C-alpha positions as CSV (number, residue, x, y, z in Angstrom):
1,M,7.1,-7.9,8.5
2,S,6.5,-8.4,4.8
3,R,4.0,-6.1,3.0
4,Y,3.8,-6.1,-0.5
5,L,2.0,-3.9,-3.4
6,L,1.3,-6.1,-6.3
7,D,1.6,-4.7,-9.9
8,S,-1.5,-5.5,-11.9
9,Q,-0.1,-8.3,-13.8
10,I,1.1,-10.0,-10.7
11,V,-2.6,-10.3,-9.3
12,L,-3.4,-11.7,-12.6
13,W,-0.8,-14.4,-12.4
14,L,-1.6,-15.2,-8.9
15,D,-5.2,-16.0,-10.1
16,G,-4.3,-18.0,-13.3
17,N,-1.0,-18.3,-14.1
18,R,1.1,-18.9,-10.9
19,Q,4.1,-20.6,-12.4
20,R,5.0,-17.4,-14.1
21,L,5.9,-16.1,-10.6
22,G,8.5,-18.8,-9.9
23,E,8.3,-20.9,-6.9
24,E,10.8,-18.4,-4.7
25,I,8.3,-15.5,-5.5
26,F,5.2,-17.4,-5.0
27,S,6.6,-18.8,-1.7
28,K,7.5,-15.2,-0.7
29,L,3.8,-14.0,-1.5
30,A,2.1,-16.8,0.3
31,D,4.0,-16.2,3.5
32,A,3.5,-12.4,3.4
33,N,1.9,-10.5,6.2
34,Q,-0.2,-8.5,3.8
35,L,-0.7,-8.2,-0.1
36,Y,-2.2,-4.8,-1.4
37,Y,-3.1,-3.8,-5.0
38,S,-3.5,-0.2,-6.3
39,A,-6.9,1.0,-6.9
40,A,-5.3,2.2,-10.1
41,S,-4.7,-1.4,-11.1
42,A,-8.6,-2.0,-11.3
43,W,-8.7,1.3,-13.7
44,E,-5.7,-0.1,-15.8
45,I,-7.3,-3.5,-16.3
46,A,-10.5,-2.2,-17.0
47,I,-9.2,-0.2,-19.8
48,K,-7.5,-3.3,-21.1
49,R,-10.7,-5.5,-20.9
50,A,-12.8,-2.6,-22.7
51,S,-10.2,-2.4,-25.5
52,G,-10.4,-6.1,-26.0
53,K,-6.8,-6.4,-25.2
54,L,-7.5,-8.6,-22.1
55,D,-10.3,-11.2,-21.4
56,L,-10.9,-12.0,-17.8
57,R,-13.5,-14.0,-16.1
58,S,-14.4,-11.3,-13.5
59,P,-13.6,-7.6,-12.8
60,F,-10.2,-7.2,-11.6
61,S,-11.4,-6.1,-7.9
62,V,-13.4,-9.4,-7.9
63,I,-10.3,-11.4,-8.6
64,A,-8.3,-9.7,-6.1
65,R,-10.8,-9.9,-3.3
66,S,-11.1,-13.6,-3.9
67,L,-7.3,-13.7,-3.4
68,Q,-7.5,-11.7,-0.2
69,I,-5.5,-9.0,-1.5
70,E,-6.5,-5.6,0.0
71,E,-6.9,-2.5,-2.0
72,I,-5.0,0.7,-1.5
73,A,-6.7,3.9,-2.7
74,V,-5.0,6.6,-4.9
75,T,-4.7,9.8,-2.9
76,A,-3.7,13.3,-4.4
77,A,-0.5,12.7,-2.4
78,H,0.4,9.6,-4.3
79,G,-0.4,11.3,-7.7
80,E,1.7,14.2,-6.8
81,A,4.5,12.0,-5.8
82,A,4.3,9.7,-8.8
83,A,4.6,13.3,-10.9
84,M,8.0,14.2,-9.2
85,L,9.6,10.7,-10.0
86,P,12.3,10.9,-12.6
87,M,11.2,9.8,-16.1
88,Y,13.0,6.4,-15.9
89,H,9.5,4.9,-16.9
90,R,6.9,6.5,-19.1
91,D,4.0,4.5,-17.9
92,P,1.7,6.6,-15.5
93,F,0.3,3.2,-13.9
94,D,3.7,2.0,-13.0
95,R,5.1,5.5,-11.8
96,L,2.0,5.6,-9.3
97,F,2.6,2.2,-8.2
98,V,6.2,3.2,-7.2
99,A,5.0,6.4,-5.5
100,Q,2.4,4.5,-3.6
101,A,5.1,1.8,-2.7
102,K,7.5,4.3,-1.5
103,M,4.9,6.4,0.5
104,E,3.2,3.4,2.2
105,R,6.4,1.6,2.9
106,L,5.6,-1.4,1.1
107,T,7.8,-3.6,-1.3
108,L,6.6,-3.4,-4.9
109,V,6.3,-6.5,-6.6
110,S,6.5,-6.3,-10.5
111,A,8.1,-8.0,-13.7
112,D,8.8,-4.6,-15.1
113,R,12.5,-4.1,-15.1
114,E,12.4,-0.5,-16.0
115,I,11.2,0.0,-12.3
116,R,14.8,-0.9,-11.2
117,G,15.9,2.7,-11.7
118,Y,13.8,4.1,-8.8
119,D,14.6,4.3,-5.4
120,V,12.0,1.9,-4.0
121,D,11.9,-1.5,-2.3
122,L,11.4,-4.0,-5.2
123,L,10.9,-7.7,-5.6
124,L,11.3,-8.5,-9.3
125,V,9.7,-11.3,-10.9
């Protein structure tokens, strides 16, 4: 059974830039049993939109819902697990995604090479 937690940029690429994923990754995601995004992704992208660093046609959660990607809430346990991870990566969002993927037994899909240092199932784009 293939269940994936998508990094924020992967959701955006699925929406409007699928060629960045490559044929193999896109095929795996298309055949997945379930795709998820972290509620923290909506926050991360909203910050980028508000600061003018990103222009989107719709809010992140609307885009994810249109792609039939299911939201995973951020729990206190997720936050505490993220804080306990080694500091291979300084981005708090990415550290949270790693913790969520580990705790929820999901494969994390990301283009961020710094995540490779963590003991997490990873599909690197």
